[in-house]
C-alpha positions as CSV (number, residue, x, y, z in Angstrom):
1,X,102.8,99.3,116.4
2,X,101.0,97.7,119.4
3,X,100.2,101.1,120.9
4,X,99.4,102.8,117.6
5,X,95.6,102.4,117.8
6,X,95.4,102.6,121.6
7,X,92.6,105.1,122.5
8,X,92.2,106.2,118.9
9,X,88.7,106.5,117.5
10,X,88.5,103.8,114.8
11,X,85.6,103.1,112.4
12,X,85.2,99.7,110.8
13,X,82.5,99.4,108.1
14,X,81.0,96.1,107.2
15,X,81.5,94.8,110.7
16,X,79.3,91.7,110.3
17,X,81.5,90.1,107.5
18,X,84.5,87.9,107.8
19,X,87.1,90.7,107.3
20,X,85.3,93.1,109.6
21,X,84.9,90.6,112.4
22,X,88.5,89.7,112.4
23,X,89.6,93.3,112.1
24,X,87.5,94.2,115.1
25,X,89.0,91.4,117.2
26,X,92.5,92.7,116.4
27,X,91.7,96.3,117.0
28,X,90.1,95.5,120.4
29,X,93.3,93.8,121.4
30,X,95.2,96.9,120.3
31,X,93.0,99.1,122.6
32,X,91.2,101.1,119.9
33,X,87.9,102.9,120.7
34,X,85.7,101.2,118.1
35,X,82.8,102.3,116.1
36,X,81.5,99.7,113.7
37,X,78.8,99.9,111.1
38,X,76.5,97.2,109.6
39,X,73.8,97.3,107.1
40,X,71.4,94.4,107.7
41,X,73.2,91.4,109.1
42,X,74.0,91.8,112.8
43,X,77.6,91.6,113.8
44,X,78.9,88.4,115.6
45,X,80.9,90.1,118.2
46,X,79.1,91.5,121.2
47,X,81.3,93.7,123.3
48,X,80.4,96.8,125.4
49,X,83.6,98.4,124.0
50,X,82.2,98.5,120.5
51,X,79.6,101.2,119.4
52,X,77.6,99.6,116.6
53,X,75.6,101.7,114.2
54,X,73.2,100.3,111.6
55,X,73.6,102.5,108.6
56,X,73.4,102.5,104.8
57,X,76.7,104.1,103.7
58,X,75.5,104.6,100.2
59,X,74.0,107.9,101.4
60,X,76.5,110.8,102.1
61,X,74.6,112.0,105.1
62,X,75.0,108.6,106.8
63,X,78.7,108.6,105.9
64,X,79.1,112.1,107.5
65,X,77.3,110.9,110.7
66,X,79.3,107.7,111.3
67,X,82.6,109.5,110.5
68,X,82.2,112.2,113.1
69,X,85.1,112.2,115.6
70,X,86.8,109.3,113.9
71,X,90.6,109.2,113.6
72,X,91.0,106.1,111.4
73,X,88.6,104.4,109.0
74,X,88.8,100.8,107.7
75,X,86.3,100.6,104.9
76,X,84.7,97.3,103.9
77,X,85.7,96.1,100.4
78,X,82.2,96.6,98.9
79,X,80.9,94.8,95.9
80,X,81.7,96.7,92.7
81,X,78.0,97.3,92.0
82,X,77.9,99.9,94.8
83,X,79.2,103.3,93.9
84,X,81.4,104.5,96.8
85,X,82.6,107.7,95.2
86,X,80.6,109.7,97.7
87,X,82.0,107.9,100.7
88,X,85.6,108.3,99.5
89,X,85.1,112.0,98.6
90,X,83.7,112.6,102.1
91,X,86.7,110.8,103.7
92,X,89.1,112.8,101.6
93,X,87.4,116.1,102.5
94,X,87.4,115.1,106.2
95,X,91.1,114.2,106.1
96,X,92.0,117.5,104.4
97,X,90.0,119.4,107.0
98,X,91.8,117.6,109.8
99,X,95.2,118.2,108.2
100,X,94.4,121.9,107.9
101,X,93.3,122.1,111.5
102,X,96.4,120.3,112.7
103,X,98.7,122.7,110.9
104,X,97.1,125.9,112.2
C-alpha cells in the first residue's frame, strides 16, 4: 500500500479543513502528485509539491476543471445543505470514460 499512490494524480477537496489537511500530509508521504482545492479559507500546509486551486465545486464547470488528469479523488464530506449530485455525476461519468478507454 505504501507505493499505491506514488506518482498518481490525486485530488483532495476541502484541503483547508481538519480531514483534508491530515489527508494531504499522508498523501505527501506516500508520494502522490497532489492537487487540492479550497473555497475561501486558505490551506495550512504550504508545500511546492501541492497544486492548490481556489474553486467553488458547487458548479459543474469548476468540477470538470479540477478533475482533469486526476487518477483519484478524495472528496470533502460537505455539509448536507450543499447538493453534490452534480459533482458525483461528473465523477461517475469521468470514471466510466476512463474505464472504457482502458479497455479499448
